[in-house]
MIGUVEX-352117 format. One record per residue (C-alpha): residue in one letter; x, y, z. Coordinates in steps of 0.05 Angstrom, whole numbers, plus 5000, padded with zeros to 4 digits. Example, Ala and Ser with C-alpha at 12.3 -4.5 7.8 and 13.67 -1.06 7.14 Angstrom:
A524649105156;S527349795143;
END
This chain:
M500050005000;N503150664978;I503251305019;K497651634980;T492951044991;K494651025065;K493051765071;V486351675035;L484651095080;Q486651505141;Y482052075120;F476351595106;L476951275175;S477351965208;F471052175171;L467451545195;L469751675266;F467452405264;F460852195233;A459651685288;V461352185343;F456652715315;F451152205304;I451551985377;L451652715401;F445752915357;N441952375395;A444352615463;S439053035496;V436353295562;N429952895571;F428752925495;L427453675501;I433953995479;F439853725439;P445654185454;F451953765448;A453653645374;F455554355356;G459954405418;M463853795395;L464554085325;F467854725350;S472254365400;L474853875347;A476454475303;W480254775362;A484154125368;N486854225297;Q482653675265;K481353735190;I475554215182;W473953955112;L472653275144;L468853555204;A463953975163;P461053415119;A461152915177;Y457153415219;I452053575165;G451252845145;A450252605217;G445253165230;L441053015169;L441152275184;V438152415252;S433252945227;P432552945150;E428653605145;L429754265107;E429754655172;T435254205200;A439454275136;I439055045140;C441055045214;L446854565200;L449454985142;V449055625184;C452955275240;V458355025192;F458655715158;C459856055226;L465755585237;M468955565168;V468956315153;P472556525217;Y477155925210;L479256145140;I480056875161;H484456685220;T488456215175;L489656765123;C491557255178;K496056725210;K492756855277;N490356315324;I483056315347;R482656475421;K477656115465;W473256715477;E472956835402;L471156105390;S465456155441;I462656765403;Y462856385337;A459555785370;I453856225397;L452856555329;S452555865297;Q445955735333;V442456335303;G438755885255;Y435655475311;L433756115348;V430356405286;F426255775274;D424355745348;I421756465344;I417956325279;Q414855685306;K413656015373;N417455485410;S420555605478;I426156125471;F428355955542;L429855235523;A433655475461;L437955935503;V439255375554;S441254925495;I446455445472;V449355535541;L449954785553;G453054695484;V458355225497;L459854915565;F460454235533;M465154545481;F469754805536;A469754125571;S471553795505;I477154295492;I480154145561;V480153395547;F483053485477;E488553945503;A490253425555;I490152805510;I490853015437;I495653605446;R499353395509;G499152645499;F498652045545;S504852205585;N502152615642;K496952555696;L490252885685;T488853475730;T482353505770;I478853955720;E481153515662;T478552895697;V471753235710;S471453455637;L472952745614;F467352465657;C462652985628;L464352745557;I463252015578;G456552185610;I454152565547;F456351985502;C452451515547;D446451985539;G446951945464;L447951195462;T441851055507;G436851045450;L441550745398;N440150005398;I440949515341;G434949085354;E436148825425;F443648975420;S445149565466;L450750025443;L450450365511;K452149715548;L457749575497;F460850265509;V460050285585;S462449575597;F468749715556;I469950375593;I469050035660;L474149495641;V479150025619;F478350435683;A478549825728;Y484949585696;C488450255687;S486050715743;T483850725815;P477650375845;A474551055861;L475051285789;T472250625764;L466050675809;L465351405789;V465551265714;A460350705724;G455751185760;I456951715705;G454751205653;G448251075691;L447051825701;G448051945626;S442451465611;L438351785666;L439352475634;A436452225568;T430451815594;N429052025666;N429851285682;P435451035728;I434950325703;F442350275686;V445350595748;A445349975792;P447749475738;F453549915718;L455849995791;I455349235801;W459549135738;A464849595766;L465049225833;A465548555797;C471548795756;L475049105815;I474748455856;F479448115805;K483648725787;S489948445818;R489247795779;H490147675705;K485348095665;I481847475638;F478747385707;M475848095703;L472547915636;I469547265662;S467147615725;L463748165684;V460147675638;C457947245696;I455347825737;E451348075677;V447947405670;F446647385744;I443448065751;G439447955687;Y436447275703;Y436547275779;F435047995798;N430948165735;L433848865733;Y432148925659;I425248925628;D427048395577;F433247985581;G435847475531;L442147235497;L442647855452;Q442848295515;I448947905540;L452547995474;P454848735485;V458448535549;V461647925516;L463848345456;S466848905499;S470548375540;F473448085476;L475548775451;F478848935517;F482548275517;L485548465449;L487549155475;P495249185473;K498749215539;K502749815516;W496250205505;C493850025575;E500450275605;E499750935569;I492551015592;S494550855663;I499451435664;I493951955658;F490151655716;N495251325761;L501751705755;S502551755831;K505451055837;D510851205786;R512151865821;I513051525889;A518051045858;M521651625825;K521952015890;N524751405927;V530051335873;V531852075881;N532652015956;R536551365949;N541351685899;R542152285946;E544051806002;I549251465958;L551852135934;H552452376007;K556851776025;R561251845964;L562152595973;G563952476046;N569251966027;L571952435973;S572352996024;E576652556069;V581252396010;F582553135996;Y583553276070;D588752716075;M592352986013;N592453676046;T595853366107;I600953006064;Y602853646027;R603554036092;N608153496120;M612453556057;L614354286075;K621854346088;Q623454646156;S628355226148;M634455236196;S635255806245;I640256356228;E645056096282;D645055396252;V646255696183;K652256086209;K655155456240;V654455066175;L657355626132;E662955756181;Q664855016181;E664854986106;I669255616100;V674155326151;E674554666113;K675455016047;I680255576065;C683655426131;S684654676127;F691454746091;C693755386125;P699955316171;E696855816219;R690455416228;N691755166298;H694055856319;C687656196293;H682555666314;R685555486381;T689256086409;F684556606380;A678456136372;E673256616400;N675757206360;T676156806296;K669056536305;Q666357236319;V669557496254;F666256946214;D659557066248;D659957806233;L661857706160;I656157216148;T651257686184;I653558266140;C652557846077;F645457666098;E643658376115;K647358776061;G648058246008;K655758296005;A661658366052;T667958776035;L675158836061;L672859406104;D668558926143;I674558496163;P677858706229;S685058966224;Y687758456273;L685657906225;T688458226163;S695158326198;R696257596212;C692057236159;K694257176086;Q687656856065;T683057446078;G681357526004;A679656795997;I675556816062;L671757426037;G670257105970;S667956456002;V663356816051;N660157215996;T659456615949;L656756136001;T651756626031;G649356815961;Q648456085943;Y644855946008;K640156535998;K638356295928;Y637255595954;M632855846011;N628756275963;M627755665919;V625755245979;N621055786003;D617855815934;V617055065932;D614255076003;T609455635984;S607255235923;K606154625966;L602355046017;I597955335962;I596454635937;A595054406009;E590354996020;Q586654855956;L585954125975;L583354346043;G578554816008;I576054275961;S575253816021;K570854346055;V566754475992;V565653735980;K563853636053;Q558754196047;L555753875986;S555453216023;N551653556080;E546753876031;V544853206001;E544752826067;T537452956083;N531852646043;V527853095997;S520753176021;F516253205960;D509453545966;T504453165922;H498553585946;R501754235923;E504153915858;N497053725839;K494254395860;I499454775818;L497854335759;D490454475766;E491455225776;L496055295715;T491154905672;Y485455365696;H489555955672;N490655635603;I497955475616;I499654775591;C503954445645;I506053715636;D509653615703;V510753945770;V515453765827;V515254125895;F520053955951;E523354266012;K530754386005;D531254596078;V526954916131;Y527755596098;T527555416024;L521855125983;M523554895912;A518954795853;S520154565782;V514854635728;V515054405656;V510854855610;R510155005536;N515355475507;E509955985491;D507655975564;A514556025596;D514656785600;K507756865630;P508157205699;R501956815720;I506456205731;V510156545789;D503656805818;V500456105818;V506555755848;S507156295901;K499856255919;V499855495925;C506455465963;G504256016011;C510556436002;K513556885950;M517156465897;A522056685843;I524756375780;Y532156265786;E533355805727;S530155615661;F532455135607;A529854715550;S526354075569;S528253395542;R521353405511;P521053845449;N517454515453;Y517354515529;T521354925580;V523354745651;L522555315701;N525855225769;L523255665825;K525155745898;T523156155958;A524656875941;P529757235986;K527657826028;Y531858325990;D534358465921;C539558955897;L541159405838;F548059675825;G551060245786;V558360355768;A562160975744;Q569560975724;K574861465700;T581861285677;K587661695703;N589462265657;G595062055611;S593661305618;K590360895565;L588160335611;S585160355681;G588459975739;D581559915772;T577359305759;Y570459165788;S566258535792;V558958365808;V557557625816;R551457245841;L553456695888;D549756085913;G545256165973;D542156825949;K548557215958;V551757755915;M559157925913;L561358615892;A568758785890;I573759315868;S580959135854;D585959705848;G592459475817;M599159805835;G599960445795;S596260565730;G596360335658;E597059635628;K601059315685;A596259575737;E590359335695;N593358635689;V594758585763;S587758835780;E584358355732;L588557765757;S586757905829;I579358015818;G578957415771;L582056945822;V577657205878;E571357165835;N572556455813;F574256215883;Y567856505911;K563756185855;A566855515873;G564555595945;F571155705982;D570956116047;N573856816055;D580156656094;L582356106047;I580956505984;L584857126005;S590656716034;T591356315970;V590856915923;N595857285967;K600856715962;L599956635887;L601357375875;N607257345924;L610656805883;H612357315829;K619457585835;E617258265814;E612658675857;I605358495842;F600158725891;S593259015891;A588459355938;L582258925944;D575359145968;I569958595973;C562758665994;I558358036001;I550858166011;D546357606037;K539557766005;K535957306054;S538057646118;G540958316096;L547658146129;V553558456093;D560958246098;F566258766080;I573158476067;K578459006058;M585858986040;A588859686035;T582660006006;P579060656023;K573260656071;S566460416048;Y559760716066;V552560496080;L547561056070;N540361096093;E535561656110;E538261736181;E545861656176;C552061516135;K555460906167;T562960846155;I566360176144;E573560246168;T579460006128;G586159686142;A591059116125;L596459106072;P595059015997;I594258315972;G600658015945;I605558475981;V607358006038;E605957276045;D601857296109;A597657926098;N590957866135;P584758236111;L580358676155;V573358376158;S567358776181;K559958606185;T553759026183;V546358956168;V542759326113;A535259446101;T530759666044;K532760326011;D539860306039;M545560475992;V552360125997;I558260525967;L564960225948;I570360685920;S577660645898;D583061105925;G582461555864;I575661785892;S577661835966;D584162205951;S580362735912;F577162995976;E581163356031;N578862896086;D573862356105;E568962866133;E568563236066;L567462576030;S562062366079;D558463036071;C558662955996;L555662256000;K549962496043;S548463095998;I547062675936;K539562575936;T538262105877;K535761405894;N538061105829;P544760735840;Q547460895770;E545761635776;Y548861635846;A555361335820;N555661825762;E554562435807;L559662215859;L564862125804;E563262815776;R564063145845;A570662785856;L573263035789;A570763735805;C575163735867;N581163695820;N578464165766;G576163575724;Y583063245726;A583562505745;V589862445787;D588861695793;D584261145766;M577461275796;T571760765808;V565060825844;L560560225857;A553660385885;I548959835908;K541559985924;I537959505971;L530759355950;D525058905972;F524758295927;
END
């Protein structure tokens, strides 16, 4: 069979299916007074992107088959016209039909019926009720089609989708009530098959509910509850054998039908043909592929799979916790090993003894006056050697002027002694510098291993506790998003810790930017939530949005810079980085001097600090390591470093300063000064930063400046007055104005690189 033939066959089968659906719904009524459901199905199928050129003839044909009259034909044509014309217009304009527009077109499509009711003086009230019920049925159908046709059988139905599905089943049962082929009941065929599917693929509650809906559908059409009891008994019979092989469900269903028909006489007439619908539906269900049943079960019974998934997540977290703990111990042991590998330098006294002994062995061992010098004048000779070695260490070189006259008068080897002292001390100093560099490198490696150990241990602690998933909130978010016409295929809500609630939603790409998502998740979770991450889902055309409890504060920053007059490049570098745990790091690095060298030093310092903070290292370890790295250079490389870390949850601010100007925290009442101190980073090996803490609140402004700004003012008081006199609340405008005033103090001349970093604290 070629592709064209397959397509024709597919269209033909689709037409037959649409025809059958419309024929059933044209027979569905409310007590045989109004027939409102067929046109609602027509518009909902068009909404679900079904071929309108198949829907229109199927609708007209089914309607005429039920009521072959001229009046019916006119009403059907008007209905189809009110669908096709807007459909073509929207297609040409390349604009999708919105639901409220579709409802207007659906109401207009019933004008024909209203006109004939007015002409024939029928009940206008019943006609209006018919239109309202039809539109409601249309919306229920759209909800089901969005869930199943558009979204697929891969996600659990929400509450409103489940209710809408039951409405459709009930209306179909209404339409099938009067459609019998002789004594063969299509209603019993449909309901028995649906009960088997629900009993096998969903929960007992849903199975009993769908059985009751089937009976109520028949009741709606005839005002006779004859089928309510049999359908409920069928459901109970199937549920008894649900855990067994499905063949037992089928046998139980057939047997119970025979029993209630012959023994209880629940039907008016009961014979072999009335058993046949149940037998046929059992046979069809037996042929239903297992894969199809599994897909159907997902939309009703996803919770079991979700429980298994959540158990797997927690089990994996437990395994990860143990492995991270072991890995942390490995890095800690490696840190200990590297620290034990550090060479212990000898004291200066020991060095003098070693060098003195080597000089004596080299110069004095063959001298005829050796015994005289090292026995008779031993103390004096030793003191001379000690003094010469000390002079070499302190001044770098000893000369003949440093040798006492009493030694030069009796010793002919003073030149050789002087050369040996200078040579050996120089060699020793080079060796010690090399050893110190090696030790510093080992210490840096040890500190990094210790830092990695701490970070890994922290990660281990984070995954130690089980994740507490909140199924109730997940279902509620799914329902709320669907109500707001946001297609969401999955939701996960869990508590990261006692302070942080996490949520992950998977929505269509076109819905990902809707602010309603954050509103719904915040409302259901009972706290303000914020999106912190979004990325493409593994399922095409869907986006994953990760949300978490929003912090108390947020911050905006502004920066203003001016390069020193005469320099092409600025030695000031700034950084603004968002860290884990709702923290923000802001920093200014002022490299030594100005120009290209200062810029390189500044960028190197700020880059190292920034990356260490991102990795999760603590303050002391970061600054100690960066300091040692810069100190390894033989040339002078150092930088003033000003770091501000703001915790947006608590408002706590850490200021870490190394040879930087004072920082300031401004509010409506005061200008708080953050003192400075410590040496620049990289200038000495053991420089310790000055760390200060303070608390900020909403509307506060944090000001970081480089020395080019502070040096422009005569004193701290003048600078503080200037900061308080700037009235703008915008951080960028504030930074610009402070820079302009600093330049004005020097008649517009930048005597040094100048940087202002202003941070405004806001409510999130």
